[in-house]
C-alpha positions as CSV (number, residue, x, y, z in Angstrom):
1,M,164.4,166.4,135.5
2,I,164.8,167.3,131.9
3,E,167.7,169.4,132.9
4,R,169.8,166.2,132.9
5,H,169.1,165.9,129.2
6,F,170.1,169.5,128.7
7,A,173.3,168.9,130.6
8,K,174.2,166.0,128.3
9,L,173.6,168.2,125.2
10,R,175.5,171.2,126.6
11,A,178.5,169.0,127.3
12,R,179.0,168.5,123.6
13,G,177.8,171.8,122.2
14,R,175.8,175.0,122.7
15,L,172.1,174.8,123.5
16,S,170.0,177.9,123.0
17,G,167.0,178.9,125.0
18,E,164.8,178.4,121.9
19,E,166.2,174.9,121.5
20,E,165.5,174.1,125.2
21,Q,161.9,175.3,124.9
22,G,161.5,173.3,121.7
23,I,162.6,170.1,123.5
24,R,160.3,170.9,126.4
25,D,157.4,171.4,124.0
26,A,158.2,168.1,122.2
27,V,157.5,166.1,125.3
28,A,153.8,165.1,125.0
29,D,153.5,163.0,128.2
30,L,155.3,162.0,131.4
31,R,155.1,158.4,132.6
32,T,156.3,156.6,135.7
33,V,157.0,152.9,135.5
34,P,158.2,150.5,138.2
35,A,161.3,148.3,137.9
36,D,161.2,145.3,135.6
37,T,158.7,146.9,133.1
38,I,159.1,146.5,129.4
39,V,159.0,150.0,128.0
40,V,159.6,149.2,124.3
41,R,158.8,145.7,123.0
42,A,160.9,144.3,120.1
43,H,159.3,144.6,116.7
44,D,156.3,146.7,117.9
45,V,155.9,149.7,115.6
46,Q,156.8,152.9,117.4
47,D,155.3,156.3,117.0
48,H,157.3,158.0,119.7
49,S,160.7,157.9,121.3
50,T,161.4,157.7,125.1
51,L,163.5,160.2,127.0
52,L,164.7,158.8,130.3
53,L,164.3,161.5,133.0
54,D,165.2,159.4,136.1
55,G,166.2,155.8,136.8
56,I,168.0,153.2,134.8
57,L,166.8,151.5,131.6
58,C,168.4,148.6,129.7
59,R,168.4,147.3,126.2
60,Y,168.4,143.6,126.0
61,K,167.9,140.5,123.8
62,D,167.1,137.0,125.1
63,L,166.9,133.4,124.0
64,R,164.0,131.0,124.1
65,N,165.4,129.4,127.2
66,G,165.1,132.7,129.1
67,Q,168.8,133.7,129.1
68,R,169.1,137.4,128.7
69,Q,171.9,139.6,127.5
70,I,171.8,143.3,128.4
71,T,173.5,145.2,125.6
72,E,173.5,148.8,127.0
73,L,172.4,150.7,130.1
74,H,170.7,154.1,129.8
75,V,170.9,156.7,132.5
76,A,168.9,159.9,133.2
77,G,169.3,162.3,130.3
78,D,169.4,159.6,127.6
79,F,167.0,158.9,124.8
80,A,166.5,155.2,125.1
81,D,165.1,154.5,121.7
82,L,165.9,157.4,119.4
83,H,166.7,154.8,116.7
84,S,163.0,154.0,116.4
85,F,162.5,157.5,114.8
86,T,164.1,156.2,111.6
87,L,163.8,152.4,112.1
88,K,160.2,152.5,113.2
89,Y,160.7,149.5,115.4
90,L,163.5,148.1,117.5
91,D,165.0,144.6,117.2
92,H,165.4,144.4,121.0
93,D,163.4,145.1,124.1
94,V,163.9,148.2,126.4
95,M,163.1,147.5,130.1
96,S,163.3,149.5,133.4
97,L,165.8,148.1,135.9
98,T,164.7,150.6,138.5
99,P,161.7,152.7,138.9
100,C,161.9,155.2,136.0
101,R,160.3,158.5,135.0
102,L,159.9,158.9,131.2
103,G,159.2,161.7,128.8
104,I,157.3,160.6,125.7
105,V,158.3,162.4,122.5
106,P,156.0,161.7,119.5
107,H,157.9,161.1,116.3
108,T,155.9,163.9,114.6
109,R,157.1,166.4,117.2
110,L,160.7,165.0,116.9
111,R,160.6,165.5,113.2
112,D,159.4,169.1,113.6
113,L,162.0,169.8,116.3
114,T,164.9,168.5,114.2
115,E,163.7,170.4,111.1
116,R,163.4,173.6,113.0
117,F,166.8,173.2,114.8
118,P,169.4,171.5,112.5
119,A,172.0,171.7,115.3
120,L,169.7,169.6,117.5
121,A,169.3,167.1,114.6
122,R,173.1,166.8,114.6
123,S,173.2,166.3,118.3
124,Y,170.7,163.5,118.2
125,W,172.4,161.9,115.3
126,F,175.6,162.1,117.5
127,S,173.8,160.3,120.3
128,T,172.9,157.3,118.1
129,N,176.5,157.1,117.0
130,L,177.5,157.2,120.6
131,D,175.2,154.3,121.3
132,A,177.0,152.3,118.6
133,A,180.4,153.2,120.1
134,I,179.2,151.9,123.5
135,H,178.0,148.7,121.9
136,R,181.4,148.1,120.4
137,E,183.1,148.6,123.7
138,W,180.7,146.2,125.4
139,E,181.3,143.6,122.6
140,L,185.0,143.9,123.3
141,S,184.3,143.2,126.9
142,L,182.1,140.2,126.2
143,G,184.6,138.7,123.7
144,R,188.0,139.5,125.2
145,R,188.1,141.1,128.6
146,T,188.5,139.0,131.8
147,A,185.7,138.7,134.3
148,S,187.3,141.3,136.6
149,A,188.0,143.7,133.7
150,R,184.3,143.4,132.5
151,V,182.9,144.6,135.8
152,A,185.6,147.2,136.2
153,M,184.8,148.5,132.7
154,L,181.0,148.7,133.5
155,L,181.7,150.6,136.8
156,S,184.1,153.0,135.0
157,E,181.8,153.8,132.1
158,L,178.8,154.4,134.4
159,H,180.9,156.7,136.6
160,Q,181.8,158.9,133.6
161,R,178.3,159.0,132.1
162,L,176.7,159.9,135.4
163,L,179.3,162.6,136.1
164,L,178.2,164.2,132.9
165,V,174.6,164.7,134.1
166,G,175.4,165.5,137.7
167,L,174.6,162.1,139.2
168,A,178.1,161.1,140.3
169,D,181.1,162.7,142.0
170,A,184.7,161.7,142.4
171,G,183.8,159.4,145.3
172,G,181.2,157.4,143.5
173,Y,177.5,157.1,142.5
174,E,174.2,155.4,143.3
175,L,173.8,152.1,141.4
176,P,170.6,150.3,142.6
177,L,171.2,147.2,140.4
178,T,171.3,143.6,141.5
179,Q,174.2,141.2,140.9
180,T,171.9,139.5,138.4
181,D,171.6,142.7,136.5
182,I,175.4,143.1,136.5
183,A,175.8,139.5,135.4
184,E,173.5,140.1,132.5
185,C,175.5,143.2,131.4
186,T,178.8,141.4,131.6
187,G,177.9,137.8,130.5
188,L,179.0,136.4,133.8
189,T,177.3,134.3,136.5
190,N,176.1,135.8,139.8
191,V,178.8,133.8,141.6
192,S,181.5,135.3,139.3
193,V,180.1,138.8,139.8
194,N,180.3,138.3,143.6
195,R,183.9,137.1,143.3
196,V,185.0,139.9,141.0
197,L,183.4,142.6,143.3
198,R,185.4,141.1,146.1
199,E,188.6,141.2,144.0
200,L,188.0,144.9,143.1
201,R,187.5,145.8,146.7
202,E,190.6,143.9,147.8
203,A,192.6,145.6,145.0
204,G,191.6,149.0,146.4
205,A,189.7,149.9,143.2
206,A,186.0,150.2,144.0
207,T,183.2,148.7,146.1
208,L,179.5,148.1,145.4
209,A,177.3,147.8,148.5
210,A,173.8,148.9,149.4
211,G,173.2,150.2,146.0
212,R,176.2,152.6,145.9
213,V,179.5,152.4,144.0
214,R,182.4,153.8,146.0
215,I,185.5,154.7,143.9
216,L,188.5,153.8,146.1
217,D,191.1,154.6,143.5
218,L,190.1,155.7,140.1
219,S,193.4,154.9,138.4
220,T,193.4,151.4,139.9
221,L,189.8,150.9,138.6
222,W,190.7,152.1,135.1
223,R,193.8,149.9,135.0
224,A,191.8,146.9,135.9
225,A,189.4,147.6,133.0
226,E,191.9,148.9,130.5
227,F,189.4,151.8,130.4
228,D,189.9,154.5,127.8
229,P,187.1,157.0,128.0
230,R,187.6,158.4,124.5
231,Y,184.9,156.1,123.1
232,L,182.4,158.2,125.2
233,Y,183.4,161.3,123.3
234,L,183.1,163.5,126.4
235,G,185.3,166.3,125.2
């Protein structure tokens, strides 16, 4: 499953056999967690970073009244908390939204890996910059996009990110999330998400049913979102 991480790295640069083996050797443990499990708790000091091998993780912050805002989704191939390597703790929680398989990379091994392979250090630095770019796009959605555009944006982004690691095709991808999960990503209510999904289906853009997104017309979906994939730096 670590091949999805390699696919993500290769999409943006060369990856040598030595570097691949170095990454494999850096993974000290494999863990499987069920859905709705906190993987990283805010403000806990971290001595490792978590590589998502399979499933969907989310970053989130919440209020005392229990309202939660998901600030980013992570898909297979992503480091979910690479930031903790330098920050030492996160200001937010990381939780599994689906059953997940995780690779645990101790910070001592991550330091050795990046010192041995400067190109990998730059790649991982890039990935933290990419997280920041995604956060900015989500902030734009929450602040300015319509309800329909917010959901269309989320479906468009996930399609591109999952294509990168071989988990999507032109016709769609698996997305085993609840409407509550989507509502917490987009700052909407469950009722609004249900209405928007109906609007996107009736517009011939996309459908979400039985845990699968079907892309009916990609250009229609992108227009609904005003989606510009350049913030994902896929080239």
